[in-house]
Every structure is written in structure tokens, then in C-alpha cells.
C-alpha positions as CSV (number, residue, x, y, z in Angstrom):
1,X,-28.0,-14.1,44.6
2,X,-30.4,-14.1,41.6
3,X,-28.7,-13.1,38.4
4,X,-31.4,-10.6,37.4
5,X,-31.1,-8.8,40.7
6,X,-27.3,-8.7,40.5
7,X,-27.6,-7.0,37.1
8,X,-30.0,-4.4,38.5
9,X,-27.7,-3.6,41.3
10,X,-24.8,-3.2,38.9
11,X,-26.7,-0.8,36.7
12,X,-28.0,1.1,39.7
13,X,-24.4,1.5,40.9
14,X,-23.2,2.8,37.5
15,X,-26.1,5.3,37.4
16,X,-25.5,6.4,41.0
17,X,-21.8,7.1,40.3
18,X,-22.7,9.0,37.2
19,X,-25.2,11.2,39.0
20,X,-22.6,12.0,41.8
21,X,-20.1,13.0,39.2
22,X,-22.6,15.3,37.5
23,X,-23.5,16.9,40.8
24,X,-19.8,17.4,41.7
25,X,-19.1,18.9,38.3
26,X,-22.0,21.3,38.8
27,X,-21.0,22.1,42.4
28,X,-24.3,20.8,43.8
29,X,-24.8,19.4,47.3
30,X,-24.2,15.7,47.1
31,X,-25.7,15.2,50.6
32,X,-29.1,15.7,49.0
33,X,-31.0,12.5,48.4
34,X,-30.3,10.9,45.0
35,X,-33.1,8.8,43.6
36,X,-32.7,6.0,41.0
37,X,-36.0,5.0,39.4
38,X,-37.1,1.5,38.2
39,X,-37.4,3.2,34.7
40,X,-33.6,3.8,34.7
41,X,-32.7,0.3,35.7
42,X,-34.8,-1.4,33.0
43,X,-32.3,-0.6,30.3
44,X,-29.9,-3.5,29.5
45,X,-26.3,-3.2,30.6
46,X,-23.4,-3.8,28.0
47,X,-19.7,-4.1,28.5
48,X,-17.6,-2.5,25.7
49,X,-14.2,-4.0,26.9
50,X,-11.9,-4.4,23.9
51,X,-14.7,-3.3,21.4
52,X,-13.8,-0.8,18.7
53,X,-16.7,1.0,17.2
54,X,-16.6,1.1,13.3
55,X,-16.2,4.6,11.8
56,X,-19.5,4.3,9.9
57,X,-21.3,3.7,13.2
58,X,-19.6,6.7,14.9
59,X,-20.8,8.9,12.1
60,X,-24.4,8.4,13.2
61,X,-23.9,10.7,16.2
62,X,-21.8,13.8,15.9
63,X,-18.8,14.0,18.2
64,X,-20.0,17.3,19.7
65,X,-23.4,15.8,20.7
66,X,-21.7,12.7,22.1
67,X,-19.4,14.7,24.3
68,X,-22.1,17.2,25.5
69,X,-25.0,14.7,26.1
70,X,-22.7,11.7,27.2
71,X,-24.2,9.1,24.8
72,X,-22.4,7.2,22.1
73,X,-23.3,4.9,19.2
74,X,-22.0,1.3,19.9
75,X,-23.5,-0.7,17.0
76,X,-25.9,-0.5,14.1
77,X,-28.1,-3.5,13.0
78,X,-30.1,-2.6,10.0
79,X,-32.2,0.4,10.8
80,X,-31.6,0.1,14.5
81,X,-28.8,2.2,16.2
82,X,-27.6,0.8,19.6
83,X,-26.7,3.7,21.9
84,X,-24.7,3.6,25.1
85,X,-25.6,6.0,28.0
86,X,-24.2,6.3,31.4
87,X,-27.4,8.0,32.8
88,X,-30.5,6.9,30.8
89,X,-32.6,9.2,33.1
90,X,-31.1,12.3,31.5
91,X,-34.2,13.7,29.7
92,X,-32.3,16.3,27.7
93,X,-29.9,13.6,26.4
94,X,-32.8,11.4,25.4
95,X,-34.6,14.3,23.6
96,X,-31.4,15.0,21.7
97,X,-31.0,11.4,20.8
98,X,-34.6,11.4,19.5
99,X,-33.8,14.4,17.3
100,X,-30.7,12.8,15.8
101,X,-32.4,9.5,15.1
102,X,-35.4,11.2,13.5
103,X,-33.1,13.3,11.3
104,X,-31.2,10.1,10.3
105,X,-34.5,8.2,9.8
106,X,-33.4,5.4,12.1
107,X,-34.6,3.8,15.4
108,X,-32.6,3.6,18.6
109,X,-32.1,1.2,21.5
110,X,-30.5,2.5,24.8
111,X,-27.9,0.5,26.7
112,X,-26.3,1.4,30.1
113,X,-22.5,1.6,29.9
114,X,-19.8,2.6,32.4
115,X,-18.1,6.0,32.6
116,X,-14.9,4.3,31.6
117,X,-16.5,2.8,28.4
118,X,-18.0,6.0,27.3
119,X,-14.7,7.8,27.6
120,X,-13.0,5.1,25.5
121,X,-15.5,5.5,22.7
122,X,-15.1,9.3,22.8
123,X,-11.4,8.8,22.3
124,X,-12.2,6.8,19.1
125,X,-13.8,10.0,17.7
126,X,-10.4,11.7,17.9
127,X,-9.1,10.3,14.7
128,X,-6.9,11.7,12.0
129,X,-9.9,13.4,10.4
130,X,-11.0,15.0,13.6
131,X,-7.7,16.4,14.6
132,X,-7.0,17.7,11.1
133,X,-10.5,19.3,10.9
134,X,-9.6,21.3,14.0
135,X,-6.4,22.5,12.5
136,X,-8.2,23.5,9.3
137,X,-10.6,25.6,11.3
138,X,-7.6,27.4,12.9
139,X,-6.2,28.0,9.4
140,X,-9.5,29.3,8.2
141,X,-9.6,31.8,11.1
142,X,-6.1,33.0,10.2
143,X,-7.0,33.6,6.6
144,X,-10.3,35.2,7.5
145,X,-8.3,37.5,9.8
146,X,-6.1,38.5,6.9
147,X,-9.1,39.4,4.8
148,X,-10.5,41.6,7.6
149,X,-7.3,43.6,7.8
150,X,-7.3,44.3,4.1
151,X,-5.4,41.6,2.3
152,X,-6.3,41.2,-1.4
153,X,-7.2,37.8,-2.7
154,X,-3.7,37.2,-4.2
155,X,-2.0,38.1,-0.9
156,X,-4.3,35.7,1.0
157,X,-3.0,32.9,-1.2
158,X,0.6,34.0,-0.7
159,X,-0.2,34.0,3.0
160,X,-1.0,30.3,2.9
161,X,2.5,29.6,1.8
162,X,4.0,31.9,4.4
163,X,2.3,30.2,7.4
164,X,3.6,26.7,6.6
165,X,5.6,26.8,9.8
166,X,2.7,28.1,11.8
167,X,0.5,26.1,14.1
168,X,-2.3,24.9,11.8
169,X,-0.2,23.5,8.9
170,X,2.5,22.2,11.3
171,X,-0.2,20.4,13.3
172,X,-1.8,18.9,10.2
173,X,1.5,17.4,9.0
174,X,2.5,16.3,12.6
175,X,-0.9,14.6,13.1
176,X,-0.6,12.9,9.6
177,X,2.8,11.5,10.5
178,X,1.7,10.4,13.9
179,X,-1.3,8.5,12.6
180,X,0.8,6.9,9.8
181,X,3.3,5.5,12.3
182,X,0.6,4.4,14.8
183,X,-1.3,2.8,12.0
184,X,1.8,0.8,10.9
185,X,1.8,2.5,7.4
186,X,4.9,1.9,5.3
187,X,4.1,4.8,3.0
188,X,2.1,8.1,3.0
189,X,0.8,9.4,-0.4
190,X,-0.2,13.0,-0.7
191,X,-2.0,13.4,-4.0
192,X,-3.5,16.6,-5.5
193,X,-6.8,16.1,-7.4
194,X,-8.7,18.7,-9.3
195,X,-10.7,20.0,-6.3
196,X,-9.2,18.2,-3.3
197,X,-6.1,16.8,-1.6
198,X,-6.1,13.1,-0.9
199,X,-4.0,11.5,1.8
200,X,-3.5,7.7,1.5
201,X,-1.6,5.3,3.8
202,X,-0.1,2.0,2.6
203,X,-0.7,-0.6,5.3
204,X,0.4,-4.2,4.8
205,X,1.0,-3.5,1.2
206,X,-2.5,-2.1,0.4
207,X,-3.3,1.6,-0.1
208,X,-6.2,3.0,2.0
209,X,-7.8,6.4,1.7
210,X,-7.2,8.1,5.0
211,X,-8.2,11.7,4.5
212,X,-9.7,14.2,2.0
213,X,-8.6,17.8,2.5
214,X,-9.4,21.1,0.7
215,X,-7.2,21.8,-2.3
216,X,-6.3,25.2,-0.8
217,X,-3.9,23.6,1.7
218,X,-2.0,21.5,-0.9
219,X,0.9,23.9,-1.4
220,X,1.2,24.7,2.3
221,X,1.4,21.0,3.3
222,X,3.9,20.2,0.5
223,X,6.0,23.2,1.5
224,X,6.0,22.2,5.1
225,X,7.3,18.7,4.1
226,X,9.9,20.3,1.8
227,X,11.1,22.5,4.7
228,X,11.5,19.4,7.0
229,X,13.5,17.5,4.3
230,X,15.6,20.4,3.2
231,X,14.2,20.6,-0.4
232,X,13.8,23.6,-2.5
233,X,10.3,25.1,-1.7
234,X,10.0,27.1,-4.9
235,X,11.1,24.2,-7.2
236,X,7.9,22.5,-8.5
237,X,9.0,21.6,-12.0
238,X,11.3,18.7,-11.3
239,X,11.2,15.7,-8.9
240,X,13.2,16.1,-5.6
241,X,14.3,13.6,-3.0
242,X,15.1,14.1,0.7
243,X,14.6,12.8,4.2
244,X,14.0,14.0,7.7
245,X,13.4,12.5,11.1
246,X,11.0,13.3,13.9
247,X,10.0,11.9,17.3
248,X,6.7,9.9,17.4
249,X,5.7,8.4,20.8
250,X,9.2,8.9,22.1
251,X,10.8,7.0,19.1
252,X,12.9,8.5,16.4
253,X,11.2,7.8,13.0
254,X,12.9,8.5,9.7
255,X,10.9,9.6,6.6
256,X,12.2,9.3,3.1
257,X,10.6,12.0,0.8
258,X,10.0,11.9,-2.9
259,X,8.2,14.7,-4.9
260,X,6.8,14.4,-8.4
261,X,5.3,17.2,-10.5
262,X,1.8,16.2,-11.8
263,X,-0.9,18.0,-13.8
264,X,-2.8,18.8,-10.6
265,X,0.3,19.8,-8.6
266,X,3.1,18.1,-6.8
267,X,2.6,14.5,-5.5
268,X,4.5,13.6,-2.4
269,X,5.3,10.1,-1.2
270,X,6.9,9.6,2.3
271,X,8.4,6.2,3.1
272,X,8.1,5.6,6.9
273,X,11.3,4.0,8.3
274,X,10.5,2.8,11.7
275,X,13.6,1.3,13.4
276,X,11.3,-1.0,15.4
277,X,9.9,-2.5,12.2
278,X,13.1,-2.6,10.1
279,X,15.4,-5.1,11.9
280,X,14.0,-8.6,12.4
281,X,15.3,-12.0,13.3
282,X,15.2,-14.7,10.6
283,X,12.1,-16.5,12.2
284,X,10.3,-13.1,12.4
285,X,10.9,-12.7,8.6
286,X,9.2,-16.0,8.0
287,X,12.2,-18.3,7.7
288,X,11.8,-21.8,9.3
289,X,12.9,-25.4,8.9
290,X,15.0,-26.2,5.8
291,X,15.1,-22.6,4.6
292,X,16.2,-21.2,8.0
293,X,19.0,-23.9,8.3
294,X,20.2,-23.3,4.8
295,X,20.5,-19.5,5.2
296,X,22.1,-19.8,8.6
297,X,24.8,-22.3,7.4
298,X,25.5,-20.4,4.2
299,X,26.2,-17.0,5.8
300,X,29.0,-18.7,7.8
301,X,31.0,-19.3,4.7
302,X,34.1,-17.0,4.4
303,X,33.2,-15.8,0.8
304,X,30.6,-15.9,-1.9
305,X,27.5,-14.1,-3.1
306,X,24.0,-14.2,-1.7
307,X,21.4,-12.7,-4.1
308,X,17.8,-11.9,-3.1
309,X,15.2,-11.5,-5.8
310,X,11.7,-10.3,-6.1
311,X,9.6,-7.3,-7.3
312,X,9.7,-3.9,-5.8
313,X,8.1,-3.9,-2.3
314,X,8.6,-7.6,-1.7
315,X,10.8,-7.1,1.4
316,X,14.2,-7.7,-0.1
317,X,15.9,-4.8,1.7
318,X,14.4,-6.0,5.0
319,X,15.9,-9.4,4.5
320,X,19.3,-7.9,3.5
321,X,19.4,-5.8,6.7
322,X,18.5,-8.8,8.8
323,X,21.4,-10.8,7.3
324,X,23.8,-7.8,7.9
325,X,22.6,-7.5,11.4
326,X,23.3,-11.2,12.0
327,X,26.8,-10.8,10.5
328,X,27.6,-7.6,12.4
329,X,30.5,-8.3,14.7
330,X,33.5,-6.3,15.9
331,X,35.9,-8.6,14.2
332,X,34.6,-7.8,10.6
333,X,34.5,-4.7,8.4
334,X,31.1,-4.3,6.8
335,X,30.5,-1.7,4.1
336,X,27.1,-1.1,2.4
337,X,26.3,0.8,-0.8
338,X,22.6,1.8,-0.8
339,X,20.1,3.9,-2.7
340,X,19.1,5.3,-0.3
341,X,20.2,4.3,3.2
342,X,17.0,3.2,4.8
343,X,18.0,2.1,8.3
344,X,21.1,3.0,10.1
345,X,22.9,0.1,11.9
346,X,25.6,0.7,14.4
347,X,28.9,-0.8,13.4
348,X,28.2,-0.8,9.6
349,X,29.8,1.7,7.2
350,X,26.8,2.7,5.1
351,X,27.2,4.8,2.0
352,X,24.6,6.3,-0.3
353,X,25.1,6.5,-4.1
354,X,24.8,9.9,-5.8
355,X,24.3,9.3,-9.6
356,X,24.2,13.1,-10.2
357,X,27.9,13.3,-9.3
358,X,28.8,9.9,-10.9
359,X,28.8,8.0,-7.6
360,X,27.0,4.9,-8.8
361,X,26.8,1.3,-7.6
362,X,29.6,0.4,-9.9
363,X,32.0,3.2,-9.0
364,X,31.1,2.9,-5.3
365,X,31.8,-0.9,-5.3
366,X,35.2,-0.3,-7.0
367,X,36.2,2.0,-4.2
368,X,34.8,-0.2,-1.5
369,X,37.1,-3.0,-2.6
370,X,40.0,-0.7,-1.6
371,X,38.5,-0.3,1.9
372,X,39.6,-3.8,3.1
373,X,36.0,-5.0,3.5
374,X,35.0,-8.5,4.8
375,X,31.4,-8.1,4.0
376,X,29.9,-5.9,1.2
377,X,26.2,-5.1,0.7
378,X,25.2,-3.6,-2.6
379,X,21.6,-2.3,-2.8
380,X,21.0,-3.7,-6.3
381,X,22.8,-5.2,-9.3
382,X,21.4,-3.2,-12.2
383,X,24.1,-3.3,-15.0
384,X,27.0,-5.3,-16.4
385,X,29.7,-3.4,-14.6
386,X,28.1,-3.8,-11.2
387,X,27.5,-7.5,-11.8
388,X,31.1,-8.0,-13.0
389,X,32.5,-6.3,-9.9
390,X,30.2,-8.2,-7.6
391,X,31.4,-11.5,-9.0
392,X,35.0,-10.4,-8.7
393,X,34.4,-9.4,-5.1
394,X,32.8,-12.8,-4.2
395,X,35.7,-14.7,-5.8
396,X,38.4,-12.8,-4.0
397,X,37.5,-13.6,-0.4
398,X,34.5,-11.3,0.3
399,X,30.9,-12.0,1.3
400,X,28.7,-10.0,-1.0
401,X,25.0,-9.4,-0.5
402,X,22.8,-7.8,-3.1
403,X,19.4,-7.9,-4.9
404,X,18.2,-8.6,-8.4
405,X,14.9,-8.3,-10.3
406,X,13.7,-11.8,-11.3
407,X,10.5,-13.7,-10.7
408,X,12.0,-16.6,-8.8
409,X,15.2,-18.1,-7.4
410,X,15.9,-20.1,-10.5
411,X,15.9,-17.0,-12.6
412,X,19.0,-15.5,-10.9
413,X,21.6,-17.4,-12.9
414,X,20.1,-16.7,-16.3
415,X,19.8,-13.0,-15.4
416,X,23.5,-12.8,-14.5
417,X,24.3,-14.5,-17.8
418,X,22.2,-11.8,-19.5
419,X,24.5,-9.3,-17.8
420,X,27.5,-10.9,-19.6
421,X,28.8,-12.9,-16.7
422,X,30.6,-16.1,-17.8
423,X,28.6,-19.1,-16.7
424,X,31.7,-21.0,-15.5
425,X,32.4,-18.3,-12.9
426,X,28.9,-18.6,-11.3
427,X,29.2,-21.9,-9.4
428,X,32.2,-20.7,-7.4
429,X,30.8,-17.1,-6.9
430,X,27.1,-17.7,-6.1
431,X,26.3,-19.4,-2.8
432,X,22.6,-18.8,-2.5
433,X,19.7,-17.5,-4.5
434,X,16.6,-16.3,-2.5
435,X,13.3,-15.3,-4.0
436,X,10.6,-13.8,-1.8
437,X,7.1,-12.2,-1.6
438,X,5.2,-10.5,1.3
439,X,1.9,-11.8,2.4
440,X,-0.5,-10.3,5.0
441,X,-0.7,-12.1,8.3
442,X,-4.0,-13.1,9.8
443,X,-4.9,-11.3,13.0
444,X,-4.2,-13.7,15.9
445,X,-7.1,-12.3,17.9
446,X,-9.9,-12.8,15.5
447,X,-8.8,-15.4,12.9
448,X,-11.4,-18.2,12.5
449,X,-10.5,-21.9,12.1
450,X,-12.4,-23.9,9.5
451,X,-12.1,-27.2,7.7
452,X,-10.5,-26.7,4.3
453,X,-13.1,-27.1,1.5
454,X,-12.4,-30.0,-1.0
455,X,-11.0,-27.6,-3.7
456,X,-8.5,-26.1,-1.3
457,X,-7.5,-29.5,0.2
458,X,-6.8,-30.7,-3.3
459,X,-4.4,-27.7,-4.0
460,X,-2.6,-28.3,-0.7
461,X,-2.3,-32.1,-1.4
462,X,-0.8,-31.4,-4.9
463,X,1.8,-29.0,-3.5
464,X,2.8,-31.4,-0.7
465,X,3.1,-34.2,-3.2
466,X,5.6,-32.2,-5.3
467,X,8.0,-32.0,-2.3
468,X,11.1,-34.2,-1.9
469,X,10.9,-37.0,0.6
470,X,13.0,-35.1,3.2
471,X,10.9,-31.9,2.9
472,X,7.6,-33.8,3.2
473,X,8.5,-34.4,6.9
474,X,8.0,-30.7,7.6
475,X,4.5,-30.9,6.1
476,X,3.1,-33.8,8.2
477,X,-0.4,-32.4,8.9
478,X,-3.5,-34.3,10.0
479,X,-6.3,-34.7,7.5
480,X,-8.8,-33.1,7.0
481,X,-6.8,-30.0,6.8
482,X,-7.6,-27.1,9.2
483,X,-7.1,-23.6,7.8
484,X,-7.9,-20.1,9.0
485,X,-9.9,-17.3,7.5
486,X,-9.9,-13.6,8.3
487,X,-12.7,-12.0,10.3
488,X,-12.0,-8.6,11.8
489,X,-11.8,-7.0,15.3
490,X,-10.7,-3.9,17.1
491,X,-7.0,-5.1,17.2
492,X,-6.7,-5.2,13.4
493,X,-9.1,-2.3,12.6
494,X,-11.7,-4.8,11.4
495,X,-9.4,-5.8,8.5
496,X,-8.8,-9.4,9.6
497,X,-5.1,-9.0,8.9
498,X,-2.2,-7.4,10.8
499,X,1.4,-7.1,9.7
500,X,3.1,-9.0,6.9
501,X,5.4,-12.1,6.7
502,X,7.6,-13.3,3.8
503,X,7.3,-16.5,1.8
504,X,10.6,-17.8,0.5
505,X,12.2,-19.9,-2.2
506,X,15.9,-20.7,-1.6
507,X,18.4,-22.4,-4.0
508,X,21.8,-23.4,-2.7
509,X,24.6,-24.1,-5.1
510,X,25.5,-27.8,-5.4
511,X,27.7,-29.9,-7.8
512,X,24.6,-31.1,-9.6
513,X,23.5,-27.5,-10.3
514,X,27.0,-26.6,-11.3
515,X,26.9,-29.1,-14.2
516,X,23.6,-27.6,-15.4
517,X,24.9,-24.0,-15.2
518,X,28.0,-24.8,-17.2
519,X,25.9,-26.6,-19.8
520,X,25.1,-24.4,-22.7
521,X,21.4,-25.5,-22.7
522,X,20.8,-23.9,-19.3
523,X,17.2,-22.7,-18.6
524,X,15.1,-21.6,-15.7
525,X,13.1,-24.8,-15.9
526,X,16.1,-27.1,-15.8
527,X,17.5,-25.3,-12.8
528,X,14.2,-25.4,-11.0
529,X,13.7,-29.1,-11.7
530,X,17.1,-30.0,-10.2
531,X,16.6,-27.6,-7.2
532,X,13.2,-29.3,-6.4
533,X,14.8,-32.7,-6.7
534,X,17.4,-31.6,-4.1
535,X,14.8,-30.3,-1.7
536,X,14.0,-26.8,-2.6
537,X,10.7,-25.5,-1.2
538,X,8.9,-23.1,-3.6
539,X,7.3,-19.9,-2.5
540,X,3.8,-21.4,-3.0
541,X,4.8,-24.4,-0.9
542,X,6.2,-22.2,1.8
543,X,2.9,-20.3,1.7
544,X,1.0,-23.6,2.1
545,X,3.1,-24.3,5.2
546,X,2.1,-20.9,6.7
547,X,-1.5,-21.5,5.7
548,X,-1.6,-24.8,7.7
549,X,0.2,-23.1,10.6
550,X,-2.7,-20.5,10.7
551,X,-0.4,-17.6,9.9
552,X,-1.9,-16.6,6.6
553,X,-5.1,-17.3,4.5
554,X,-5.2,-19.5,1.5
555,X,-6.6,-16.7,-0.6
556,X,-3.8,-14.3,0.3
557,X,-1.1,-16.8,-0.7
558,X,-2.7,-17.5,-4.1
559,X,-3.2,-13.8,-4.7
560,X,0.5,-13.1,-4.2
561,X,2.1,-16.1,-5.9
562,X,-0.1,-16.1,-8.9
563,X,-0.4,-12.3,-9.6
């Protein structure tokens, strides 16, 4: 059959089905003859399968008009708006479209789309902003009702605080939490400005503006969150911390809450603790090859310390939890000391420090040593006392896991010496130093393969050349190098990236490193030089490996390791 005729028949079928649906909805007699004109079939057909319409395109046609007239914007090219219609013969719909395009000073081109496709696009309108807007209208009605029955202005403001448990505010908070979880946000920022309330989500390490609300609802939203997390509603002068959990999509999600008084009102940050995101296998974290084998063999040792280092937000806690989960067996007693407990793991005794009652990392660790532990996890080594107790624990038959703040793995030993740990104790106590950073993964659906430009190839070659002979075997890639760049699609929200993965740098204790540590002329540089000679892969080199694998972009690795 001729292709053009097939297309005409397909469009005729779509229009026919649409007309029947309209007649059924309007309770008309469908036995009556239904005509499809040549005029209707002339419009091109388009399939929207897997296509997400950008927000700026959706804004061209109001949601109310799209629902009522059954047409939706599907793309914008310069001054031309492409519009999808199920029934292009609908004169009222076409007239409404002409009115909208004249008002927006743009042209339009009509395409025929299926009923299924138009419903999918209409669902895209129902975003965080749309749902919250409806809740705000409900709130306005309640406040207007209060005014009508004689409330004074001051009492109307009091009323805002009193309805925090009522439908509108409850719905706003619930919708915000739902969209944060569905959007894979790690944090929610609620920030009061002079005339508005700003909601921002941190996704893959980057903060994005999600919503702007009227300043009037600030106190109600903050109060609602305080109620959920058992904080004092009337205390706005000092910071408060709490947590709560709720069900989102049938999954129990924990939220860690922190409030902070600011000049414009309280700022609230909620850390989203999704159990599905928290616990990962070593390969899922980003460990492979030499680094993976080194960690897996080291955690089998009966005692010693493993320290993970990196700045705040570099994924240290996630790596700690993954190691704990791997070691979690019935035959061992695992005790953790955390600030706060982020993920609850069955079979592990997790304790949260309380500095306000003198329950610190140091005092907690002292008590844990009396609990007959096999494996101890300390959230962070911050002071001399905690460092000393950690060394003692690792030398007396315990596996100890903790974190430290240094720039790289070679900085761990000098940092411990700064905390007054005798250098001669470190070779026997410290098994492994791990440094890490998080980089944004390329979206597997839309990433685009390219040949690496000369300047990028040069950087890659230099880093491979620095590797030991053994490690170079892991980097045997064909020349010219193929790398990937981000593009953007519906799966990743047109960002080109989705999720994060860690890049690692691991130093294992050896007799050669022991000699350098005991030497009084110890330095980061001397440790790093020897570690490289023995086969260490730097974070940058691990990033290069993931670039060549097509996991991350070159620009992302350079941004993270050189910031």
C-alpha cells in the first residue's frame, strides 16, 4: 500500500475515534453518519511516544485551555508553535488557538496526535507548581471566608498558623515532599525572601529552583513541618533539628529536618533519606578493578581502621553504609555512632550522639568498647580524644570505620598526626585510606558519542602515562579516544545527566609506606609519590576511566577534581 495513503488512513482513524468519543460524552446518537473531510486529513500526523514537553513550551498554552479544547503545545521553533490536536476539524478549538497565538504574538502549526498522546501531555501540566497553585486557591478561599464572617486582619494572620493541619497547607507540604522524592532530590530548601517563599531541590548535587510561593504561607508551611518532626512551633529564635517519615508511592521515606533563623524568617532544609537510594553495592558506588579488589580484600581483615575522606556531600556516609551492609552478618556485633542516624539497617546497633547531654563521639566510643563489638562505625573523627580512642580500638582487635576531612587519601596520615596520634602507631592501626568525590552520571538514553578533541586526548594520555605498569592494563583503550557528552531528553528532564557516581582514590598500608610514615620528614607529597609507585589510582585517573567508559563527561570530572 502506498505510504501516503496509509498515513491518511491512520489519521482518519484517529479523527474518527475522537469524534465517536465526543458524541458518546455528549450523549449523541452515534448511528448518525460521521463525516471526515479531506481538510481534516491534510494535517501531518506526529507520534509523541517518550517525548517530554519542556516547561517553557507548555507555558504557551494555559492548562485550562488545553483541557477544554483538547489541544496541546508540543514544540516551539523560533516564532512557530507546533500544536497537537486530536480533532483538527473542531472550529471552536481552532478559533481559541488563533486567539492564544495572536495574544502571544506567535504563529502555529497543527499536527494530528492520538488521544493517548494528548492525555500524556496533559499529565505533564500537573506539576509541582500546578498542584500547589490549586492548594493555594483553597487556602485563599478559607481566609476570604474568615474575613466575611468578621475576622480582623490580625486574626486572619493568626488563622493562617491555626490551619497548618488543614487540607491546603497539608496538601502543599505533601505535594512538595512527593515531587522531591520522585525527582530524586537529596535535599529540599525552604527559604524566605523579602516578598516571597522559595522552594529549591538539590538534584545530583546541584540546587534547582522548583517553586515560588507567596510570603504569606511561610509560617504555615514551616509550622506544618515542625509538627511532623516534633519541633517547637513557637520557637523561632534558635535552630532546631528533627526528623519524620512518610509514605511516598508505597515506600517509607525518612526526612531529616533542620531549621535556622534568618533575617527574613526561618529557613528549613529537609534531607531526603530514601532507603532505595541509600544502600548500594560496591560496583554501584563506582568501585571497579584494582580499587574494588583492594577494598574487598581489606574488609576481610580481623582488625584495623578504614578511613574515608572528602568534603561534605561527597558520599562518604553512603560508602560507609555500603561497607557496613557488606560486613553485616549474624556472627558479628556491629555498633555505629552517628550524627544523625541516616539509614536504619537491620542487624546493626545504631546510636545517635547527643552533644547537648554530653553524649559525644568520644564518650560514645568509650562506652561502645564495653559492648563487646566486632565492628565499630564512628560517623566522624573530629578531635584528639575520638582519634585516640579510634586508634586504640583498631589496635585491640576491632574493625573501625570512620570519616575524616582531608582533600585526598594521602592527607589522612598527616591529619591524624595533627590530632596528636603517634606516627609509629599508624602503620599497624590504619589499613586503608579512601578519598572520594561525587560526579554526575550521563543519561544512558541520550548521551552522545564523539571523538575526543586533541586537547582532551592530551589530558587523558598524560593521566594514563602516570599510572603504574600494572594499572595501565585497566586503561587499554583504542585510539582515537571516544568520549560522551550530555544532550538531554525526557528521561533526564532535559539535563543530560541522571544520578551520581563516585570517583575514588585508595591507599593501602604497605611496608614501604610504613617507613615513610615513621620518618620524621613525612609529607603528603612523599606519601602520594610512594602510593602511586605501588599502583594507586588517583581520583582524576578514576574519573578518566569512567569518561572512557561513557559513564561521565570530561567536563564533569575536571569540574569536580579541580574545584
